N, C-alpha and C positions, 0 to 999 in steps of 0.2 A: 724455337721456344717449345721445348718438350715438357712432358709432365713432370719429370724429375726436377727440371729447372724452375718450375713454378709452384705447384701445389705441394709436392713432397718437401721441397726445401723450405717453404713457408711453414708447413706443419712441423718440421724439425726445429726450426728457429723458435716457434711458439712453445714447443715442448721444453727446449733448453732454457728459454727465458721465463717459463711459467705463465705464458699467455694462453687464455682459454681457446679451444678449438672454434667455438662459436664466434669469438672476436675475429679470429683469422679468416673464417669463412665470410664474414661480413666485409672485412677489408678487401678480400679478393674480389668479391662481387662488385664493390664500388670501384676498384682499380680497373676492372674490365668494362664497366659502364663508362668510366672516364675515357677509356680507350675508344669506345664507340662515339662518345661526344666529340672527341678530338677529330675524328674522321668525318662524322656526319653533321655535327652541330649539336648544341645543347638542347634544342627543342624536340629532338626525336624521342618518341616514347613507345616505340614498338619493339624494343629489345628487352630480353630478360636473360640474366646470367644465373646459371645453376652451378654451384660448387659442391663437389663430392670429395670430402677429405679422405674418406675411407678408401675410395678407388683411385684417388689422386687425379681426378679428371675435372675439367672445366668445359661446360657447353654453353654456347650463346645461341639463344633462340631469337630469330628475326621474323616477326610477323609481317607478311607482305600481301599485296593484292595482285592478281594476275591481270595484266593489261596488254593491249596490242602494242602500244609504243611507250616505253619507259621514260617518264619525265622526272620522277622522284626516286633516285637510286636506293635511298634508304628504306623506302616503303613499297616499292613496286618491282615486279618481275615480269619479263615478257612471256607471252604464251609459249613461244618456241623453246625458251630456256626451261620453263616449268615442266613442259611435256617431256623433257629429257629425263625427269625423275618420276613424274606421274603422268600416265597416258591419258587419263580421263578428266583432266582439269580443263576448265573453260574460262573465258574472260569474265572477270568479276569475282571469281572464286578466291577465298583466302588461301594463302600458301605459307607454311612455316619452314623457313630455312634453318637448319641446324649447323652451326659452325663449331666443329669439334676442336679439341685442343691441338691435335696434330695438324689441323688445317688453318690455324690462326695466321700463319705466315703468308697464306695466299690472300687473306682479306685485309691485313694491316701491314703497313710497311715497317721496315726494320727500325726506323727512328721512333715510331709510335710505340713499338714493342719495348724498345730500350727505355723510353720514358715510363712505361707501365712498370717495368722492373724496378726502376729508381723510386717511383711512387710507393710501390709495395714495401721496399726496404725502409724508406723514410717513415711510413706509417707504423711498421712493426717496431722500429726504434723508438718512435714517440710513445707507443703503448708501453714499451719497456721502461722508458723514463718516467712516465706517469705512475706506473706500478711501483717503481722504486720510491718516488716521492710520497705516494700515498702510504706505503708500508712503513717507511721510516719516520714519517710525520707522526704516526701513532706510537712510536717507540722513544719519544723524547724522554730523557732522564733514565733510560734503561742502560744497564751495564752491558758492554759487549767485550768479547775477547777476540782480537784479530791478530794478524801477523804483520810485523813491521816490513813494509815493502821498500821504502826509500825515504831519505831525508834530503830534501832539496830546498835550498835557500831558507833554511831554518824552519821549514814546514815539514811535518812528518806525515807520511802517507801509510795508512794501515788498511790491509785487505781482509774483508770478511765476506764469505760466500760470493767471491768474485766481484764484490763491490768495493771500490777504492774510497776510503774515508780520509778526511783531511783534519789534521790537528795543527792549527797555527801556533806560532811561538808562544803567544800569550795564554794558550790553553795547555801548555806543557809545564811540568814541574821543573823549576830552575835547577840546574846541576845534574839532571838525569841524563844518562847515556842510553841511546836506543840503538840496538844492534839489529841489522837486517836479518829476517828469518825468525826472530824471537817473537813469542806471544806477548801481547800487551793488553792490559785491561784499561778501559776508558768508559766514559758515559756519553751517550748521544746528547749533544747540547741543542742542536737545531738542524733543520734541513732547509736549504735555500735553493731557489730556482735560478740558474744561470743560463747564458746563451748556449753553453755546451750541455746543459741538462741539469738534473738535480745534484746537489752537493751536500754530503752528510758531514757535518762538523762535529768532531768529538773532543772531549776535554778530560784532563786529569787534574787541572788546577781549580776547577769550580767547586763550590760548596756542595752541589748536587752529587758530585762523585764521592765525596766523603760521606754524605748522607746514605748513599746506596751501599757503600762499604760497611757502614754500621748495620744496615739491614741484613747484609750477608753474614757478618761475623757475630752479631748479637741477636739471638732469636727473640728476645723480649722486645726489641725494637721492631723487628719484622712483624711480630704478632700484635703490636699496638699496646703492649703492657707498659712499655717505656716510650714516651714521646720525646722527640727531638724538637725543642722549641726554637732553637736558633744555632747557626753555625757561622763562624767567621774564620777566614784563613789568610795566612801569608804563606802561599804554597811552598812546600819543601822546608819551611822553617818552623812555623808554629800555627796552631789552630786552637780555638776555644769553642766548646760545645755546651749548650744548656739543655739539660735533660730533666724529665719528671716521670716518676712512677705512679701508675694508677692502681697499683696493688701494694697494700701496706707491707706485705711480706717480701716485696722485692725492693732492694736498694738500687736506685737508678744508676748511680755512679759505679757501684760494685758490679752491676750487670754488664756495664760497658767495659769495665776494666777486665773482668773475668778472673778466674782462679790463677793466682800468681802472675796476673797481668797478661795472660795468654791472648785474650781477645784484642785488647788495645794494641799490643805489640805486633800482632799480625797486620793491623791497619797501618801502624807506624812504618813497618817495613815496606808495605805497598806504596806509601807516600814518600819514599826516599828519606826515611828517618825524620819526618816532620813531628815535632813535639806537639802533644795534644793535651790541653787542659779541659777536664770534664767538670762542669759546674752544676750543682743542684739548683733546680728552678725554685723561685719564690715569688709569690704574688706581691710581696712588698718590694717596691723598686729599690729602696735603700739597701735591703739585704742582698738582692740580686746583683746590684752594681758593685757592692763591696766584695762579693764573692768573685765577680768577673775580673776585678782589678788585682786579684791574687797573682803573685806572692806579696804584693804591696798591701799595706793595711791603712786605709784612710782613717784619719782622726775624726773627720766630720764631712758630711755630705749635704750640700744645699741643692735641692732638686726643684727645677722649674718644669712642672708637668705640661704647661701650655706650650712652651717653647721646646720641650724635650731636651733640655740642657741641664747639666750637672756640674757644679763646682766642687771638686774633691780636695780636701785639705790633707796634706801629708807631712810627716815629720821630715826634718831636713835630710836625714840619712836614708829616707825611704822614697824621696821624690824621684830619684833616678830609676829606681826599680819600678815605680808606678808607671813612668813614661815608657821605659824599655828602650832597647837599642833602635834608633831611628823612629821612635814613637810607636814601636810595634805593640807593646802591651796595652797602652791606653787606646790605640786605634782599634784593636781587636775587641777590647771590652766595650767600646762605644758601639761598634757594629753589632755585636751579638746581643746587646741589651736594648738597642734602639734609642740610645740617648747620646748626645754629643757631650763628652766629658772633658772638662778642663781641670788640669792638675795644678795646684798651687802649693808652695812651700810654707809651712808654719814657721813664722819668724820669731815666735815667742821663745823665751829661755827654756820653757818646759819641754820643748821638742828637741832640745840639744842632745846629741848622742853622748852616751856615757864614755865612749871612746875618746871624746874630745876633752875630758876632764882628767887631769894627771892622777889624782888620787884614786880614780876608778880603774886605771889601766890594768892592775893585777887581777881585777875581778870581772872585767867587762865580758870576757868570753864565757865564764861560768854563768853570769847573769843572763846572757843572751840565750842560753839553753833553756831558760824558764821564761822566755819572751819578755825580758826586761832589757830594753834597749836605750830608752831615753830617761831624762830626769822625771818626766811625768809618770812613766812606767814605775820608776823606783819609788816615788812618793805615794803612788796608789797601792803598792804592794804592802801586805801586812808584815809585821816584824818576824813572825814565825817562819814565813816563807823565806825571808832574807837571811835569817840565822841558820837555815838549812844549807845555804850556799857554802861550799868548802872555802875555808880561809876567813869567813866572816863570823866573828864572835860579837859579844855585846859591846866591847870597847871599840872594835873596828866599825861596827854599825853606827855607833854614836859619832865617830869621827866622820864617816861618810855623810851622815845626816847633817852634821854641822857644816860640812863643805857645801852641800846643796843649799842649805838655808842662807849661807853667805852669798852664793851666786844669785839666789832669788831676790 
């Protein structure tokens, strides 16, 4: 057991792993005290271990008493043996035996020394694991950029600073392809302790990843001028974001979109072309919910504040848009607003789409361009607006009005 094999190797490991020299010295001291205890028993208290990391040396000081006949080998030395090193010692004198590093093998058998090495290695590894856990626990919700290492059993492993991080399937964006060796951005979601040590879980599908991307791409969000009130995602498909500006000179939606859409498009590309709806915040729940349900337009909202439930009434031709494919639109709107929204279809004749009325077939497309889609829209519009529609003159308008009156 030479110097290079103990102190220098431990110091090198500490340097590589970022462990303090003081911590290494304390570990080495305890390791060699344990070595003493294993040989002499846990009750001995006459040994002191000195570790010098600069010189790479360990010395064990054994305080003993000079006696005629040795009965306690851990604390007594015979007069004849002591006089081999000091001529003037007498019985009853204190004697300090110094066990230097190169002489350890003469005092401790090979099995004990092997156990000491193993103990040292385990303690250094545990310090490294604790350091990783403590460091990354303070970095939750932080964006990292790592290198894709491998994809095993639908779990992606990304390496950053020699730390392997794990991205489970549910934290990945569906449809994304990950190539080994390529850089990948993700957010640190959590750090968990396992039997093998700390495990850093990262995510690209979480709301926090989108929130951090907004902070990166939109300076107003990073500076707190624009606040993100809520985010709801169907990863890789669609997201809704509610934003508010605290500066009258700054439009919250415009700040997030950027000139020619450059900011939001950068985020969309990062999210594998996930469509993003940006919604202006309102203190009025009805206004906020109506905006969140876009592109559908609710005819009426019935809000139960106590139960946090909303019944939204939609025209017959708008109900499918309100719900969205597989309930996507209404589910995202519910989540981002904090209300459970139920969509129901207006069964009244006023909500009937103009496309379903033969006499309107020629004009339905032109009317839709000025947001006239249903009978109710038509009856609410003034005559000047309707007469501006190509193909609709006074006689045609009268004919259309009569047709609606008959239906009603």
